[in-house]
N, C-alpha and C positions, 0 to 999 in steps of 0.2 A: 501771475496767473489766479483767477478767482476762483479759490477753493470753496467757497460757499457754494457758487453756482455750480461746481463739479458734483458737491454732495447731494445739491437738490436734484441735480440731473441724473446721477446714479441711483437715488433712492426713489426715484419716480417712478411707479408701476406701470408698465405699457400694457401688459396683458394681465389675466388673472390665474392663479395656481389651477392645474387640472390633475385629475387623478393619476394620469402616467406621467405627465410632465415634471412631477415632483412640486414641492412649495418654492414658490419664486425667490431668487436669492434675497431681493430687496425684503420680502415679508421675514425669511429667515434673520436679516441682519436688525431689522427694525424690532422684531418680537424676542431679540435675545436668545434666539435658538441656535445661535451658530456655535458648534463643535469642531475645534480644531480638528484637521484631518491627520493621519498618521502616513509617514512615508516608509518605503518598502525598508529601510534600515531597521525598522521597529522589530522586523522578523529575525534579525541576528543579533540585535541589542536589546537592552532596555527598553520596552515598550514604553515607559511613562518618562525617558529621558526627554530633555528638552528639546535636543536635536533631531528629534524623530518627528516631531510635529510639523507641518507643513509650512506654518508661517514664520516658524524659527528658521527653517531650512532654506528657505526662499532669501531672508535676511543674510543668513550666514553665507549663502553662496554669491551674491552678488557684492562683490568688493571692487576696488580698484583695478584689479588684475583680471577678474573675472566679469564680463559685462553683460553676459545672456545666461539666464536661467530657462530651461524647458522643463516645463512640468508634462508628464505623460502618465495616462492612465485610462481605464475603460470608460465607456459611457456612464453618465448618472454618478461619477466619483467623487464629484463636488467640487471640481476644478473651477467652473464657472463662478461658484459662490466664493471660492477661496480668492479668486481674482477681484470680484467686487468688493470684499471684504478689506482686500489689500487696499484699494483705492480710497475706500472710505475712510480706512485708517489714515493713510495720507493725508486726505481732504479735513481730516480732525486734529491733525498734528501728533499724530500717535507714532508713526515711524515713515523712514524714506524723507525726512527732511532736508537731506542734503540735494534732493531733486525739486528744484523750484517748478518744474515743468512735469505732468505727468498725463499721458494721453492713453485711453482706454477705448480699443477698437474690438469689434466680433466680426470675425472675418464672414461669418454666414451672412451678416447685414451689408457688409460690403461688397458682396457678391453682386448686388443691384445696380453698383456704379459701372457703367459701361462707357464705352469711351475712352477719351485720354483725360487726365488733370495732374496739375502738380501738387507737390507735396503741401505746399503754401496754401492752396487753394483747398486741400482736404482737411487741413487743421484749422483754417479759418471758417469753411463753410458747412462742413460735415462732423465739426467736433463741437464748435460754436461756444467754447469756455476759454480762448484765448485771444487776446486784444491784438489787432494788426501791427502795434508799436512792439509787441514781444518778439516778432519775426526775427528781426536784426540779431537780438540777443541769442535766440535760439541757434541762429545758423553760426555766430560767434561762439557759444560755448555748448557744444552738443552735449559734453558731459553731463551737464546739469538735467538731461531730458531722460525720462524714464518711459519707453512704449510697453504698455501691455496689449499684447494679441491674444485673444481666445479663438478658440475653435479653428487653429490653424489647418487642420486636417481637412476642413468643410469648404476650404477655398475650391472654386470650380475647377480654376485653371492652376497650373504647376507653380509652384514658388521657387522651384530651384533656379538659383542665379545662372546656371549653364543654358537654361531656356530663354533667357532674356537678354536684350542689350541694356545693361544696367546704366542708370542716371546717377549725376554726383551733384546736381544743381537743384536745390528746392524749389526754385521756379520753373524747371523744366517740366513739362506737360508728357504722362506715359500712363501707360495702363495701371489700374488699380493693382494688379499681381506684380508688375514690375516694378511699381514704388514699393511695394512690401519687401521684395526680393531684394532691392537696392539696399532697402535699412538693414534688412538681417545680414546682408553680406560685409556692411559698413562703407561702401561706397557712396551712400547718401547719408548725410549728417554723421560722418565717422566720429565714433567715441560715445555715441548715443547708449545707452542700457536698456534691456529688453528682459521682460518677464512674458513668455509665451507658453499657451497651453494647447495642448492636442491630445486624441487618442492615441494610442500606440500604434504607430504604423510605419511600415517601411518606406514610405514616400518622402518622408523628412528627414533621410540620412544625411542631407546636406547640411543640415543644422550643427552649428557649432556652439559648445557653452558647457555648463554644468546641467547634467540630467538629474531630475528629481522626480522619481517614479511614486506617484500619489496610490496609496494602498486603500484609502478610505477609512472605514470603521470597523475596528475590532472589538473584543467583547466589552470592555469598559466605555468605547464610545457608543456602541450599541445600548448599552443600560442608560446610559446620560441621555440618549434621544428618546427613548421611550418614557424616561421620567419628564423630559420636556413636552412631550407631548400630550399622554395621559394626565389631567389634573390629579385624578385617583391614584395614589402609589400602589394600592392592591391591584387596580386594573394595568397599570403599567407593569408590574411584575408578571401577574398573569399571563398578560399579551407577550411580554418579551419571552419568559419560558416556553411559552408554547411555538414562538417563533423560530428560537434557537433549537427547539427538539424536531421539529417540522420541515425548517427551512434554512436554518443557521449554516448548513454544509455546502450551500451552493456559492459559487464563487461570487455571483451577483449580491450576495449577502455583506459585500462591503461598500455598497453603494448607498450613500445617503438619498439619492432619488427613489432607490426601491424602498427604504423604510417608510418614506413619506406615503408610498402606495399602500404597502402591508399596512401600516398604523391605521390610515385612513379605512381600508378595508376592515380591519378588526374591530376598529371602534364602532363601525357601523353595524357589524353582525353581533359584537357585544351589548350594544344599546337595543338591540331587537330581541335578544336571548338565543340567538341562534348558535349553531355550532361552528367553532373556527376550522379553517381547512385542514386536512391531515397532508396534503401533497401539493407541490407545485401545480398541477394540474387542476385541484380543485381551488387552488387561489385564483387562477386565471379564470375559472369559470365564473367565480364570484366578481371579479372583476368586469368580465365581458357582460353580465347580467346586469351589473350596476350601471355600465355605459349605455346598454341598450335601452333601458327602462328612462334613462335621462334624456332619451331622442324623442320619446313620445310616438312611435313609428309603429303602424300596424304589422301585423305578422309576415305579410308577403313584404312589405317594404324594407323590414329588418333583414328578412332572408336575402333580399337583393342587395342591401347594404353590406353585408357580410361576405357577400359573394364578390362583391366589386374590391372590398378589403384584401382579400385572398388573392385574388389576380394581381394587386397591387404589390402584396407581399412576395409572390411568386416572381415577379418582374424583378423587383429589387434584389432578392436572393441570387437569382440566376445571372442578371448582368451585372451585379455588385455595385448597383447604384443605391445610394444613401439617401435620394430623394426624385421626386417624379415632379414634371411639368404639369400645368394645368391641362395642356393637350393630352397628356399621358393619362390623366387622371379621368379624363371624359373617356378616353378609349376603353378604359377599365369597367366604364358605367355608373360613373359618379355624378353625372350632369345634375340630378335634381338633389344629390345629397352633400354638395360641395359647402353648402352654410351651415351641415352638421358635423364635418370631419372634425372640428377643433377639439372635440373631447377624446379623439382617437389619434390625431395626428398633431404632429407640429407643422404650423403653417407661419412661413417665411414670405414677407413682401405685403405690398398694398392692395385689396382689390382691385384696385384702378391700375396697378402694374401688373406685371409678370410674377405669378406666385409661384413658390415651391412648395413641396408636401413631403413630409418624411416621417418616420415610426420614431416613437420616443425610445422603443429598446427592441433588439432583436427578438427577444423572448415572446413580446407580444406580437411582434411581426410573424413568428412561427406558429403561434397558438391560433392566431386569426386564419392562418392556410390550414391548418389542421381543421379547423371548423368548417371552414369552406369546402374542403375535401369531402366532408359528409354530408354537406349541403348539396351538393353536386347530385344531379338526377340523371346522369350520362350511365353509360354503360359500366357495370361492377368491374372493379380491377384499378379504378383510377387512384386508389392509396398505394397499392403498391408500384404503381408506374410513377407516381408524385414523390416517393421514397427514394427511387432509383433515380429520378431525374435532379433531385436537390441533394443527394448524398454528401456531396462535398462542401455543401454550402450550410445546411440547417443541422443544427446540433442537437436540438430537441423536438424536432417534428414527430418523429416516431413514438418519443413518449407521450407526446400530445394526444396522438393516434390512438395509443393503446387505451388511455384513459377514457377518451370519450366513445370509445367503442363499448364501454360497460353501461348499461342502462342508468344505473344509481348516480354515476357520475355526470352523465350529459342531461339528466333530467330537468334542472334548472333552465337550462339552455332550450330545451324543446317547449317550455311553458311559453317561450317569447318567440322563438324561430319556427316552431312546428316539428314535427318528427323527422327526424333526420332520416337520409336514406339506408333503409336497412339492408339491401342489398350491397352497397359500399361497405357497410360496417360487417356485413358477414364474410364477406370477401377478405376483408383486412383480417378478421378474427381466424380465417382458416389459413392465411399467410403467416400470421403471427404464431399460432401453435405449431405449425409444421416447421418454420424457420427455428423458433425456440427448442424444440425438441431435437432437431439435428445439431442446434449449437452446443447444447449441452452433453451431446456424446462426444465431444471433442475435447481437445486439452488447452485451449486457448483461453485463458483467465480474464482478459479484457474483455472476449465475447461472452462468456458467461456473466461478468460482472454487469455488462449492457443488458445482457437478458433479464438479469435480476432488477435492474433500473426500471426496465418496461412492465415487469409484473408490479414491482411497488406502485406504480402509478395506477394501474388498476384497480387496487384495493380489492382485490378478489381471492379470497382463501381458495375456494374451491377450485379456481382456475390454475392457482400453483400446484395444488394437488395433483391435477390432471396433466400439467404438463412436464413437473419434475417426477418421473418415474423412477424405478429403480435402474433403469439403464443409463439416466444421467450421471456422468461424472463430476459430482460436486465435492468429491475428496480431494481434488487436485490442489496445488498450492495457490492462494490467494494473497500471497505476502504482499505488501505495500499498498494496501487498500487506502483510498482517499477516505475522507469521514463520509463523503456523500455514498461511497461505495459500501461503507458499513451499516449505513442505514438501509440501503437495498438488501443486502445480504441479510441483515439481520430479521428484515420484513418477511423475506423468504423461508428462513429457517425456523420462524416464529410459526408461521402459516404451517409448516410439515410438523411441527411437533416435537422433532429430535433429530440428532445429526449423529452419524457414525464418527466422523471426523472434521475437525474445524482444523483446515490446513493453513497456516497463516506464516510457513517458512520462508525465512530470509527478509521479514518486514524490518525495513531500515530503521524506522523510529514509530513505535505504536505509542500514540500518545494518550493521555489520559482521557480527552474528548473521544477518540476513537474506540478505546476500551469500553467506556461507558455506553456508547453505542451498540457495542458488539456482547455486553454483558448477558442479555439475555439468550443469546445464540450459546454463549460459552457455557451457561447452565444447562443447555439443551445437548450438549456435545459430549459423547461418550469419550473421545481422545482430542486431545488440543495440542497442536504441532506448531511451537513458537522456536524451534531451532534457527541458529545463525539470524537471531533477531535482536533487535535493541528494544526495552522498554522503559519507559519513564517511570517514576516514583508511583504516580498517580494510575498509571495503567497496570502496575503490578496491585495495586489495592482494589481496582475493580476484577482483577483476574481471581484475587484470594476470596474475595465476597462471592464471586460466581462459584467457585470450587465449593465453598462452604454450603451454597445453596442448591447445586446442580447435581447431576449424574456422572461427570467426568471421572473415569477411572485411570486414565492414562495422561499425563503430561509431560511433554517433551519442551526443554528448555536449553538443550545443550548448545553449545557457543554463543550464549546469549550475552556473556559478560555480566550477569545479574549483580555480583558483589553483595558484601555482607548486609548492608543496610535494606537494600532491596529485598532479601531473603528475608529478613526478619518480618518484614511486611507480608510476605507470601506465607510465613508460617501461621498467620491467624487464620488462614483458610485451610493449611494442611491439617491443622490438629482437630478439626471436625469437619470431614467431607468422606466422599466415596473413593477418593483416589487411592489405587493401588500401586500404580508404576509412576515414579518422577524421575527423569532424566536432567541431570544437571551437569553434564560433562562441560568442562573450559567454560565455567561461570564465574571465575575470579572469586571463589569462595576461599574463606581461611579458617583458620582455628575460631576466630571471633565469633563465627555463627554458629558452632557447634551447641552452645548452650541452648539458643533458640529451638535448634533441630531435636534434641533431646526432650525439651520441653513438649514439642509438637508430637512426638515419637510415642510418647508415655501418658499422652493426654486422657487415653482411655476410649476415645472415639476415632482415632486416627486408624484407618484399614491399609496403611501402606506396606506394601509386601517387598515392592524391588526399590531401590534407592542407589542412583548412578552418580557417583561423586570424581569420576575418572578426570583427571588433570586438574583439581583444585588442591592447592597447596595448606590442607590442613594440618599435616604434620603428625608427629606421633602424639601430641597434648590434644589435639583435636580428636584423633582417634580414641585415645584414653577417654576422653569426655563422652565420646558416643558409645563407648562400650558400657556405660552407665544404664543407657536406653536398653541397650542389647541385654541386660541382666534384669530387667523389668517385665513382670507377666503381663504389661498392657503393651509391650511393643511386639508389632507382627511381623517384623521384617523378617524375609526369608532369603534374599537375594542381593548381596551388599558389593557394589563396584567400586574398589579404591585403586583403579589403575593410575599410576603417576601421582601419587598424593603426598611425595616427600616423605613416605614412612621409613623407619629402621626397625631393627630389632628390638628397640627401645618401648615401642608399643605393642610387640606380638604378646608378652605376658597377659597383658590386659584383655585382648581380643582372645588369648586363649581361656581366660578365665571366665569371660564370657560364653564362649562356645560349651564350656562344661558346668555351666551354672544350674543348668536343670531348666531355666527358662527361655533361653535363645531359642527362638525358631529358624535361626540361619541354617539355609541349605547350601547356599554358593556364596564364595568369597573369591573376588578377584585381587591380587596382589600384583599384578603386573608391572613392570617399570619401577619397582621400589626398590630399596637397599635393604634387602631383608636379611641374608647371611644366613651362616651356619646356626648362629644363637637364635634367630629368629624363627627357623624352620624348626630346630629342637623343641621351643615353647608350642608352637603348633602342633606338632606330632605328638607332644603328650595329651593334648585336648583329644586329637583324632582316636587315641586308645581309650577314651573314657565313656563310659556306658550311656552318657546323657548327651555326648555330641551327636548332631544330628546331621552334620555335614556332608554333602554329597558331591560338590565341585569346589577343588581348590587350584586356583591357577598362580605361577610363579614365573610367568615370561620375563625373562630379564631381569633377574631379581636379585644378583649377586649371590648365586648358588655355585658350589663347587661340588667335587667327588665326595668331600666330608661331610655332607648334609645328606649322603645315601643312606648310611646305616639308620639314621634317626627315621627317615621315609620308610625304610624297609620294615623297620620294627612296626611302625604305625600301620603298613599295609596288611602285615601279617597278624595284626592285633583281631580278635574275635569281635571287638565292639566298632571296629573300623567302618563307617557306611559309605566311604568314599568310592566314588563312581567315576569322577572324573579328575584327572592330573595334567596339569600343563608346566612342563619343566623346560620348555623350549628356550634356547639362546641363553643357556647356563653351562658351564664348563664343566660337566658333570665326568666327563673322560670313560675309559673303557673300564676301569675298575668299578667306578661308581655305578655304571649302567648295567652293569653283570649283578651288582648286589640287589637292583631293583628287578632283574630277572627273577632271582630266587623267590622274592614276595609274589611276583606275579605267579609263579608257578603252583603257589601253595592253594589248595581247594577253598580256602576259606576268603581269599581275596576277590574283592567285589568289583574291581575297577573294570570298567568296559570301554574308557576312551582315555589314551593316553597319548600325549604331545612331547616328542624329543626332538625337536627340530634343531639343527646347529648344536648339539650338545657335545662334539668331538667324540662321536660313536666311530666304532672300528668294525670291520667284517667280522671279528669273533663275537662282537655284541649283537650283530644281524645275525649270525648262526643261532645264538643262544636266545633270540627273539623268535627266531623261527620254532625252535624247539619247544618254546613256552606255547606258542600258538597251537600246537599241534599235539600238547600233552593231554588234551582232553579234560583239563582242570581249569584252563584261562576262559574267562569269560570277556575278553577284549573284543569290542566290536569295531572299535575305530583307533588306527594307529599312524601317528604323523611322522616319519624319520627323515623327513628331507634336509636337504643342504648337509650333506657328508659325502665325500668324494670316495665312495668304496666301489664304485664301478659296477659294470653288470655281474661279477662274481660275489660281491657282495651282496647285491639285491635278489641275486638267484634263490638265496636261501628263502626269502620271503615269497617269490613266487611258487617255491616248493610248498611251503606253508599254506598258502591261499589254495593251492590244489589239493591239500590233504581234507579229508571229510569231517575232521574234529576241529577244523580251523571255523571260528565264527565270524571272522573280518567281513564289516559290510563298507568299510572305507580304509582306505590306504592312500597315505601321501610320500611317494619318494621323489619329489621336486630336488631338480639339482643334485642327483646323485652320481652323475656321469654315465648315464646309460646312453647305449648305442642299439643300431640294428641287430647286434649281436645277442641281443636278449629277446629278439621276437620270438622265437620259439617258445622261450620258457613264460613268457607274457602271456601268450595266445593259449597256450596250454593250460595256463592258472584261471584264465577267464571261461575256459571251456569246463574246466572240471568244479569250479567254486559254484556251488549254490547259494551263496550269502552276500558276494562282492556286488556292491551297487555303484560305489564311487571311486574312481582312481584318479590321482593327481600326478601328472608326469610332466609338469612344467619345466623349462628351463635344463633339458637335458639335451641331447645330441641325436637324435632320431632323425631320419633322413626321409627321402621320398620311397626309397626302396620298401619301408615298413608301412605306408600308408594302405595299400589294398588289403594286405593281411589284417591290418588293425579294422579297418571298415568291415570287413566280413565278419570277423569274430564278434564284434559290438553287434551287428545286425544279427546276427543268430543267437546272441545271447539273451535270455528272458530277463534275468535279474538285474543286468548292467544297466545303468541309468546315465551315468555320465562319466566322460573320460575329459581330462584336461590336457591339452597338447600344446599351450602356448610357449612360445619362444624355444621352439626347436627348429631344426634345419631344413625345413621345407620351402620348395618353391611356389610359387603363384599357382601353376597348374595343379600341385598335389594340394593345396589347400582347397581348391576348387573341386577335388575327390572327396575331401574331409567333408566339405558341405552336403554332401548327399547323405550323410548319416546325421541326424538330429540329437544324437547321444553324445556328440562331439563337440568340444568347445576349443577354438583355436585363436 
C-alpha cells in the first residue's frame, strides 16, 4: 500500500477552517498544534499517566485478542482529528506497522453512496490508494488490515447486523451500510482490526470491543492549547484565565473544537481592545455578530436568514434529526441563502448532488432558535410556547432567552438585525419573573439552581434583587453543586450583598475549584453549613480565607471527616475572623490538632465562643493542651462540647484548673459519653465551688458515674459560689442513696439549679417522693426535670403529679418517659395540668396509656392556657384514637 499517497491524501485540505467548525484536522496536524486527548480514566487515576492519553490508549487496546476499539465522546471532542493523526502516524511509520493496510473512511461521506457495491469496489474506487494486485493479499490475510471508521453515528441507515443480510465475499455487491455492518460483525474479512469513532449514542449497542471514552481537554491541555494558539504568552494567559473563570465550568469546555471558537473570538476582541464576554450567552452574541458581519447582508435579509436558521433549529430539535436535506432547507426559507450557510452550518455533498446540512453544535443551534424567537413578529407568548414545545430537547434555550431579554445583552445583535420584538421580550420577562418567584418559594434545589443560572445569564443585578425577595427560600440545602452551579449561585449572592445561610449540607466532594468559585459567597454568608460533606484540602484553604475576610459567625462542619491536616489549614482562618460558633462533631480530629486549635483560640483576634468537638478522639492529652487556651485571657470560649472524646479522670484536673483560673469564660461543658468516674467528678466539683468559676451547665450523660459521686455533687450544689443552673446525670448508676443526697442539695435555698436530668439512673419510688417534696418546698428553682426510664409505675409518678399541682412548684418541663404509666394515672395527670400555672411541656413517651385516656387528655390540653406540648409517642393507642389526638395541635404522637 502506498503510504506516501495515503499521507498526501490525508493531509490534503478539502475545505477551510470555520469559526464554528473548528480548526481542520489537517491544519492541526500540519501546524504541530495537536494535543493528545485524555480518556475518561484520567478522572480516576493520575491525569498525566501515559495510559490516560488517547493515542496510547488505542495502541494498548488493539491487541491480538482485541480487534476492535470504539472511541466515544461528544461532538467536537477531537475524535476526528485523533483518527486522522493515527492514520498520518501510520503512514509516517510511527506506529501500527504490523498493519500493511490501513483504510480510513468517514461514514458521513459514505452516505452519498447509494445502490450496491462490493468491498473490493469500495476499496479500489472510493479509497484510491490500494493497487488491484493487493486485493488477493487482503482477502488471504485480513489480520493485516486495519479499518478506521469515523462518524459511525452519522450513518443514515442502521448498522446493526440484525437489520441486514450480511455478506462474506469481498466481491459480493451490497448496500454501503450492509458492507460496514458485515465488516464490524466479522462475517466479511474476518480477523480484520477496527478503530471506530462515534458520539455517545444508544443506537450502537451492537458494537463489541474495547470502549475508550474520549474526555477531551482538562486544565493542562487547555493551557497547552492557549499557548499554541496565542503567540504572545501574556495574551494566552489572560485569555485562558478569563475563559476558566467565565466558561470553564461547562461540559463543552473539554471540546477542542469549542476552544478553537473561543480563542478565535477572544483574539478578535483582544485585538480590537474590546471587553471579553462574561457569560456563555455573551460569547454566542459575539459569535453571531461576527458571522452575520461576514455575510455582508442588509438588515432585512440578515433577519430573514436568522429566522430560517431558527426554523431549521426547531425542526432538528423536535424531530431529533442531526441534518436536513436541501428540500427541507428550502421549506425553512433558505432559497436565497444556500450559498451563505457555510459559515453557520456543516455542508456535506457536492452542489451537483444531494447535499445535507447540519449544525456544528447543539449550543449554536439553541442560540439561533432563541434569537429567532425574539425576531418573530407574531402574537406575544411565543417564547413560553417555544420553551414548552422544546423542553425535553433543548438544554440552554431558556438561558439564552433570559440573556437576550436584557437590552445590554442583545444590543450588538440589534445593530445588525434591527430592534427585536419588544412584545415578545416583555411577555417572556413577565413569565420569567413570575416563574422564578414561584420556584424560589419551593424546596427543589435543582429548580432553584436553574433559576440562578437564568439570572446569571441576564447579568442584571437589579433583576436579581427584584426576583429574590425575603419570601424566597434560598437557605435550603444546595449540596452537591456542579462547578457551573457554584458560579450561578455566587453571582446571585454577590448581587444580593449578603446571605443569612449558605447551606451546602451533604456535599459529596467540595473541590478546590468549586470552593474558589463560592469564596465570595462564603464571605457574604452569616452561617455556612457543610455538615455531612467532604472537602478537599484546596477547598478548606478557600474556606479559611473566606472566613478571615467575611462576616461568617457560624460554621457547621460536623460529620465532614476533616482530619488533622485539613483542620490545620482551617485554623489559619479561625485565628482572625468573626466566627463565633464552629461545629466539628465527627471530623476525625485527634490530639495532634490541639496545638493549632490553641494557637487560633489565643490569637487575640479570635471571637470563637462555641466549640463543638463531639466524637473526636482528642483524648486526655488533647484536652490538657486545650486547657492552656482556656486559661488565656485571649480565649473567649463559653461553650465547649466534648461529647464522646475518649476522656477520663486524668484530664479533669487540668479542666478544673482552667475553670477556676479566673481567665476562663466557659459557661457550658458537655462531657457526655466519656469515662469521667468519681475521681473526675471530684476534681470538677472543686472548681464548681471556686468563686472564679462561671460554669452554668455541666453534662455527664453516660459518663461512668455512681452513687459515690453524689456527695461531691451535693457539696458543689450547696456551695455559695456554685453558679450551675443545668446538670445532666442521665444514664449513670446513681441509685437511691446517691439521688437522695442530691435532693438534700436541691432543697437548699442557695441551690441555683433549674434543669436536672436523671434519666435511667436507677431511681426508686422514695426518690420520686423526695423530688416531689423538693419541688413543693418553696426554695427549689427547678423548672425542668427529666426522670424517665424508671419502672416506678403510676404510684411513683403520682408524687410528681401532686408536686406539679402545688402552687410552689415552678416546673415548666417534665419528662416521665417509660415509667410504667397506665390509664390509672389519668385523674392525677389531668388534675396536675389543670392546677399548674407553669407547666408547658410533658414527655409521656413509651408508656401504657390506651384509648380510654384519649378524650380526657385532649380535653384538658385544649382547656389549658400554659400547656404547649405533650408527647404521647409509643403508647397503646388504636388508629381511631390517633385520629382523635390529631384534633389537638399540642399533642405529638
